[in-house]
C-alpha positions as a LaTeX table, in Angstrom:
\begin{tabular}{lrrr}
\hline
Residue & $x$ (\AA) & $y$ (\AA) & $z$ (\AA) \\
\hline
Asp1 & 84.01 & 110.76 & 82.13 \\
Leu2 & 84.49 & 107.84 & 84.56 \\
Asp3 & 86.67 & 105.71 & 82.29 \\
Pro4 & 89.32 & 104.16 & 84.60 \\
Leu5 & 91.94 & 104.05 & 81.83 \\
Lys6 & 91.49 & 107.73 & 80.98 \\
Ile7 & 91.67 & 108.73 & 84.63 \\
Leu8 & 94.76 & 106.62 & 85.37 \\
Ser9 & 96.47 & 107.76 & 82.15 \\
Ser10 & 95.86 & 111.38 & 83.11 \\
Leu11 & 97.34 & 110.79 & 86.58 \\
Ala12 & 100.31 & 108.88 & 85.13 \\
Gln13 & 101.12 & 111.76 & 82.78 \\
Lys14 & 101.30 & 114.10 & 85.76 \\
Leu15 & 103.88 & 111.91 & 87.54 \\
Arg16 & 107.56 & 112.73 & 87.19 \\
Lys17 & 109.77 & 109.97 & 85.81 \\
Gly18 & 110.34 & 107.57 & 88.68 \\
Gly19 & 107.19 & 108.85 & 90.39 \\
Val20 & 105.03 & 106.34 & 92.27 \\
Ile21 & 101.27 & 106.15 & 92.49 \\
Lys22 & 99.35 & 104.05 & 95.01 \\
Ile23 & 96.07 & 102.63 & 93.82 \\
Phe24 & 93.63 & 101.39 & 96.42 \\
Val25 & 90.48 & 99.79 & 95.02 \\
Pro26 & 88.13 & 97.09 & 96.25 \\
Asn27 & 89.40 & 93.54 & 95.76 \\
Ser28 & 86.48 & 92.43 & 93.64 \\
Pro29 & 86.89 & 88.60 & 93.58 \\
Val30 & 86.79 & 88.36 & 97.37 \\
Asp31 & 83.89 & 90.78 & 97.72 \\
Tyr32 & 81.87 & 89.30 & 94.85 \\
Arg33 & 82.12 & 85.80 & 96.37 \\
Ala34 & 80.84 & 87.14 & 99.68 \\
Ile35 & 77.95 & 88.96 & 97.96 \\
Lys36 & 76.95 & 85.83 & 96.04 \\
Ala37 & 77.11 & 83.73 & 99.21 \\
Gly38 & 74.91 & 86.22 & 101.09 \\
Arg39 & 77.55 & 86.89 & 103.76 \\
Trp40 & 78.84 & 90.29 & 102.64 \\
Arg41 & 78.83 & 92.98 & 105.30 \\
Pro42 & 80.21 & 96.48 & 104.78 \\
Ala43 & 83.52 & 97.00 & 106.52 \\
Lys44 & 86.31 & 99.54 & 106.34 \\
Asp45 & 87.35 & 99.85 & 102.68 \\
Ala46 & 84.73 & 97.33 & 101.61 \\
Phe47 & 83.37 & 97.08 & 98.10 \\
His48 & 80.01 & 98.86 & 98.10 \\
Pro49 & 78.04 & 97.57 & 95.08 \\
Leu50 & 75.91 & 100.70 & 94.72 \\
Glu51 & 78.88 & 103.08 & 94.98 \\
His52 & 81.63 & 101.36 & 93.00 \\
Val53 & 81.06 & 100.92 & 89.29 \\
Asn54 & 84.31 & 99.00 & 88.74 \\
Gly55 & 85.93 & 96.21 & 90.69 \\
Phe56 & 89.49 & 95.07 & 90.09 \\
Asn57 & 91.72 & 92.11 & 90.77 \\
Arg58 & 95.50 & 91.90 & 90.58 \\
Phe59 & 95.55 & 90.99 & 86.88 \\
Ser60 & 93.06 & 93.64 & 85.77 \\
Ile61 & 94.75 & 96.47 & 87.68 \\
Asp62 & 98.17 & 95.43 & 86.29 \\
Val63 & 96.80 & 95.51 & 82.72 \\
Leu64 & 95.14 & 98.88 & 83.33 \\
Ala65 & 98.36 & 100.33 & 84.78 \\
Arg66 & 100.49 & 99.06 & 81.87 \\
Arg67 & 98.09 & 100.62 & 79.38 \\
Ala68 & 98.45 & 103.90 & 81.29 \\
Gly69 & 102.25 & 103.72 & 81.04 \\
Leu70 & 102.94 & 102.44 & 84.56 \\
Arg71 & 104.50 & 99.28 & 85.93 \\
Ala72 & 104.17 & 97.54 & 89.27 \\
Leu73 & 106.96 & 98.14 & 91.75 \\
Thr74 & 109.23 & 95.19 & 92.38 \\
Leu75 & 109.88 & 93.83 & 95.85 \\
Ala76 & 113.34 & 95.48 & 95.88 \\
Glu77 & 111.83 & 98.86 & 94.94 \\
Met78 & 109.20 & 98.60 & 97.66 \\
Val79 & 111.80 & 97.72 & 100.30 \\
Lys80 & 114.12 & 100.51 & 99.12 \\
Ala81 & 111.31 & 103.07 & 99.19 \\
Lys82 & 109.56 & 102.03 & 102.40 \\
Gly83 & 111.84 & 99.64 & 104.28 \\
Ile84 & 110.04 & 96.97 & 106.28 \\
Arg85 & 106.70 & 98.65 & 105.50 \\
Gly86 & 107.47 & 98.19 & 101.81 \\
Leu87 & 108.15 & 94.50 & 102.37 \\
Met88 & 104.89 & 94.14 & 104.26 \\
Ala89 & 102.92 & 96.05 & 101.58 \\
Trp90 & 104.42 & 93.94 & 98.79 \\
Thr91 & 103.61 & 90.74 & 100.71 \\
Arg92 & 100.02 & 91.86 & 101.34 \\
Arg93 & 99.65 & 92.67 & 97.65 \\
Ala94 & 100.90 & 89.22 & 96.69 \\
Met95 & 98.24 & 87.77 & 99.01 \\
Gly96 & 95.41 & 89.75 & 97.40 \\
Asp97 & 95.39 & 93.00 & 99.37 \\
Pro98 & 93.86 & 95.77 & 97.22 \\
Asn99 & 96.83 & 98.18 & 97.62 \\
Trp100 & 98.90 & 98.46 & 94.46 \\
Tyr101 & 101.96 & 100.62 & 93.82 \\
Phe102 & 103.00 & 101.55 & 90.29 \\
Arg103 & 105.91 & 103.54 & 88.90 \\
Arg104 & 106.32 & 105.72 & 85.84 \\
Asp105 & 109.62 & 104.97 & 84.12 \\
\hline
\end{tabular}
């Protein structure tokens, strides 16, 4: 079954309390605009329309994670866990980067 909620819920249940999961999926709004404009070219980590059934944006992945019992890491948690790399990852996420970190409480 390729239901994203079932898969993420199953992974979330396997995490220890306080465990973190990184989700990396194509950033669909950016890729879809490029496809519609006829300027999409495959690149590293690009959305490949014939391979990816689901595309996500920040809102949809947050909703999916909450339904699976996860919550997005805060800036303070990212910095505590990863130092300057955490700050950079959190900033990239805020700017639309398709890397998301979620925690099981």
